[in-house]
C-alpha positions in Angstrom: 10.5 -4.2 30.7 12.7 -7.2 30.6 16.1 -8.4 31.7 18.5 -8.5 28.9 19.9 -11.5 30.5 16.1 -13.8 30.3 15.4 -11.8 27.0 18.8 -13.5 25.6 17.7 -16.9 27.0 13.9 -17.1 25.9 15.1 -16.2 22.3 16.7 -19.9 22.5 20.0 -18.6 22.0 21.8 -19.4 25.2 20.9 -20.7 29.2 20.9 -17.5 31.7 24.8 -19.1 32.3 25.8 -19.1 28.8 24.5 -16.1 28.5 27.0 -14.4 30.9 30.2 -14.9 29.1 28.3 -14.1 25.5 27.9 -10.9 27.4 31.3 -10.4 28.9 32.3 -11.3 25.2 30.6 -8.3 24.0 28.5 -9.8 21.6 25.6 -8.5 22.4 24.3 -5.2 21.7 21.2 -3.1 22.3 20.0 -0.4 20.0 23.7 -0.5 18.2 25.3 0.1 21.6 27.5 -3.5 23.0 26.1 -4.0 25.8 27.8 -6.4 28.9 25.2 -6.6 31.8 22.8 -9.5 32.0 21.2 -7.3 34.6 20.3 -3.9 32.3 16.3 -4.0 32.0 15.6 -3.2 28.0 12.0 -3.0 26.3 12.0 -5.8 23.6 9.1 -3.6 21.7 10.9 -0.8 21.3 14.7 -1.5 21.5 16.7 -3.5 19.0 18.6 -6.0 20.7 21.3 -8.3 18.6 23.8 -11.1 18.8 26.7 -11.1 16.6 24.9 -8.9 14.4 21.5 -11.1 13.9 18.3 -9.3 15.4 16.8 -11.3 18.3 13.0 -11.5 18.7 13.0 -12.7 22.4 10.6 -15.9 21.8 11.6 -18.5 19.3 8.9 -20.7 18.0 9.4 -24.2 19.5 7.4 -27.4 18.8 8.0 -30.5 20.9 7.4 -34.1 20.5 7.4 -35.9 23.8 6.7 -40.0 24.4 4.9 -39.7 27.4 5.0 -42.7 30.0 2.6 -43.6 31.8 1.9 -42.0 35.7 2.7 -38.2 34.5 0.0 -35.8 33.9 -0.4 -33.9 31.3 -0.6 -30.2 33.2 2.5 -27.7 33.6 2.1 -28.2 37.4 0.0 -29.9 40.0 0.7 -29.9 43.8 0.4 -33.9 44.1 1.3 -35.5 40.5 4.3 -35.5 38.7 3.8 -33.7 35.3 4.6 -34.2 31.9 7.0 -30.7 32.4 9.4 -32.5 34.8 10.2 -34.7 31.6 11.5 -31.8 29.6 14.7 -30.5 30.1 15.6 -27.1 31.7 16.2 -25.1 28.6 13.4 -26.4 26.8 11.1 -25.5 29.8 12.5 -21.8 29.6 10.6 -21.4 26.4 7.4 -21.7 28.0 5.9 -24.0 26.2 3.0 -26.4 27.0 1.0 -29.4 26.8 -1.5 -29.4 23.1 -3.8 -31.2 24.3 -4.4 -33.7 27.2 -3.6 -37.3 27.5 -4.5 -39.3 31.2 -2.1 -39.9 33.6 -2.3 -43.8 32.2 -2.2 -42.9 28.8 1.3 -43.4 26.8 2.7 -41.8 23.4 3.2 -38.7 21.1 2.7 -35.6 23.2 3.4 -32.1 21.5 4.1 -29.0 23.5 4.5 -25.6 21.9 4.8 -21.5 22.9 2.8 -20.9 19.7 -0.3 -20.1 20.9 -2.2 -19.9 17.3 -0.8 -23.3 16.5 -1.4 -24.8 19.7 -5.5 -23.6 19.0 -5.4 -25.0 15.7 -4.4 -28.6 17.0 -6.5 -28.7 19.9 -10.0 -27.0 17.7 -12.3 -29.8 16.7 -13.0 -27.8 13.7 -9.4 -28.4 12.6 -9.9 -32.1 12.5 -6.5 -33.0 13.4 -6.2 -36.8 13.4 -5.0 -38.8 16.7 -4.2 -42.3 16.5 -4.6 -44.3 19.1 -3.5 -48.3 20.4 -5.8 -49.8 22.3 -5.7 -53.3 24.4 -8.9 -54.0 25.6 -11.5 -57.1 27.0 -13.3 -58.6 24.8 -13.2 -58.6 20.5 -14.1 -55.0 18.6 -17.1 -56.5 16.1 -18.2 -54.6 13.3 -21.1 -53.2 15.3 -18.8 -51.9 17.0 -16.9 -50.5 13.8 -20.3 -48.7 12.7 -21.0 -47.4 15.9 -17.6 -45.4 16.1 -18.2 -44.3 12.3 -22.0 -43.0 13.2 -20.6 -40.9 15.6 -21.2 -41.9 19.6 -23.4 -40.5 22.2 -22.1 -41.2 25.6 -24.0 -42.1 28.9 -23.7 -38.9 30.4 -25.3 -37.4 26.7 -21.6 -36.2 25.4 -21.8 -36.6 21.6 -18.3 -37.5 20.2 -17.8 -36.8 16.1 -17.4 -39.7 13.9 -14.6 -41.9 14.9 -12.3 -44.7 12.9 -12.7 -48.2 15.0 -10.1 -50.7 13.5 -9.7 -54.2 15.2 -6.1 -55.4 14.4 -6.2 -58.9 17.0 -7.7 -60.1 19.7 -8.2 -57.6 21.9 -6.6 -55.0 20.4 -7.5 -52.0 18.1 -6.5 -48.8 16.7 -8.7 -45.8 17.3 -9.1 -42.3 14.8 -10.6 -39.6 16.5 -10.6 -36.0 15.3 -11.1 -34.7 18.6 -10.0 -34.7 22.4 -12.6 -35.1 25.0 -12.2 -35.7 28.9 -10.7 -39.6 28.6 -12.5 -40.2 25.3 -11.1 -43.0 23.8 -11.4 -45.1 27.2 -15.0 -43.8 27.5 -16.0 -44.3 24.3 -15.1 -48.2 23.9 -16.6 -48.0 27.4 -19.8 -47.3 25.8 -19.5 -50.6 23.7 -18.8 -52.7 26.5 -14.7 -53.1 25.7 -12.6 -51.8 28.5 -9.4 -50.3 27.8 -6.7 -52.0 29.8 -3.7 -50.1 27.8 -4.0 -46.9 25.9 -1.3 -45.3 23.9 -1.4 -42.4 21.0 1.0 -42.8 18.0 -0.1 -40.2 15.5 -1.2 -36.8 15.5 -1.5 -35.5 11.9 1.6 -36.8 9.9 3.6 -37.1 13.0 4.4 -40.2 14.5 6.6 -41.5 17.6 9.2 -43.3 15.1 12.4 -43.8 17.2 11.7 -42.1 20.1 11.9 -43.5 23.2 9.5 -43.5 26.2 10.2 -40.7 28.1 12.7 -38.8 25.3 12.1 -35.3 23.5 12.7 -34.2 20.5 12.1 -30.7 18.6 10.4 -31.0 15.5 12.1 -29.5 12.1 10.5 -26.7 10.8 9.0 -29.4 7.5 7.8 -31.1 10.2 5.9 -28.0 12.0 5.0 -27.0 8.8 2.9 -30.1 8.1 0.8 -29.4 11.2 -0.5 -26.1 9.9 -3.4 -25.5 7.2 
């Protein structure tokens, strides 16, 4: 059972405070009967809730893109560190979204969130080979031997085996790296294994999605066309 006002909020049609006005205006029905009490308990699996005659599911799918700044950990909560959830407006946090994969505290750039569990698992699964493109500044200069080592698939010092990846030198101490998996601190560890210590890292693309003009620290909801581009 769930409170009616919470059900309306999680459907994405209003905030809890806005819901009071919507209910008071008689715009909400439960099984065809107007309901004005937000505290009313309903069973979303067996009862039909409508707003202005339109049936509500109780939970709309949401996919968000954040341009993550440094200094935030990718977690839903942390007792010490600031988390990426703090960068989302309250009305989006209420939709039960979770980060897709992980960017470490110092890494900036594109981070997705969704409340669609199936989509989340598809995006983080190495089997789906969703490309993730990073820009790195690093000590030293990547050589052709490093490019070939990435393409062959690296084994790190602790025995971790990495899938083949693309390393593209783009300037003195600068490289573009494309991965199709997301192991712990993977870009930094792969680069370090080749003697290229990363000093700055930004994820700029995931699948067909790019940051575009999204400012650092800002978040936006993806369009349906963008969401479809992420699906197989």
